C-alpha positions in Angstrom: 48.9 -39.6 54.9 47.0 -36.4 54.2 44.9 -34.8 57.0 41.5 -36.5 57.2 38.5 -34.2 57.0 35.9 -36.8 57.9 36.6 -37.2 61.7 34.5 -36.9 64.8 34.8 -37.9 68.4 33.0 -41.2 69.2 33.0 -43.5 72.2 36.1 -41.8 73.6 38.0 -42.3 70.4 38.2 -40.7 66.9 35.9 -42.1 64.2 37.1 -41.4 60.7 36.4 -42.2 57.1 38.7 -41.7 54.1 35.9 -40.7 51.7 32.2 -41.1 51.0 32.7 -44.7 49.7 34.5 -45.6 53.0 31.7 -43.9 55.0 29.1 -45.9 53.0 31.0 -49.1 53.8 31.2 -48.3 57.5 27.5 -47.4 57.8 26.5 -50.6 56.0 28.7 -52.8 58.2 27.9 -51.1 61.6 24.2 -50.9 60.8 23.8 -54.5 59.7 21.5 -56.6 61.9 23.5 -59.7 61.3 27.3 -59.9 60.5 28.6 -63.2 59.6 32.4 -63.8 59.6 33.9 -65.4 56.6 35.6 -68.8 57.2 39.1 -68.5 58.7 40.6 -69.9 55.5 38.8 -67.3 53.3 40.8 -64.5 51.6 38.0 -62.1 52.5 39.0 -62.6 56.2 41.7 -60.0 55.6 39.4 -57.2 54.3 39.3 -53.8 55.8 36.1 -54.8 57.7 38.0 -57.7 59.4 40.6 -55.2 60.6 38.2 -52.6 62.1 38.9 -51.9 65.8 36.8 -53.9 68.3 35.2 -50.8 69.8 33.8 -49.8 66.4 32.3 -53.3 65.8 30.9 -53.7 69.3 27.1 -53.8 69.7 27.6 -51.7 72.9 28.7 -48.8 70.7 26.5 -49.4 67.7 24.1 -46.5 68.2 26.9 -44.1 69.1 28.9 -45.1 66.0 25.9 -44.8 63.7 25.3 -41.3 65.1 28.9 -40.4 64.5 28.7 -41.7 61.0 25.6 -39.5 60.4 27.6 -36.5 61.7 30.4 -37.3 59.3 28.0 -37.6 56.4 26.5 -34.2 57.3 29.9 -32.6 56.7 30.3 -34.0 53.2 30.0 -31.3 50.6 26.8 -31.6 48.4 28.9 -32.4 45.3 30.6 -35.4 47.0 27.4 -37.0 48.4 26.0 -40.1 47.0 22.8 -40.4 49.1 
């Protein structure tokens, strides 16, 4: 795997994103007011979101993770930004 350039310390760990689309997905998921799990029998249960580490999904770390994601977004070159 190539070196990741979207990394930042967060909650005693390393928060990272592969690219802007991954960053968008993480921001959307972590910032959601309500997250409903798909049924256990659902194929969607095995998505990248289902496999996120517990610390990243924890409400206890939500504000810190969102700040970390904003720090990552600030490092994205202008040509690669979508927002």
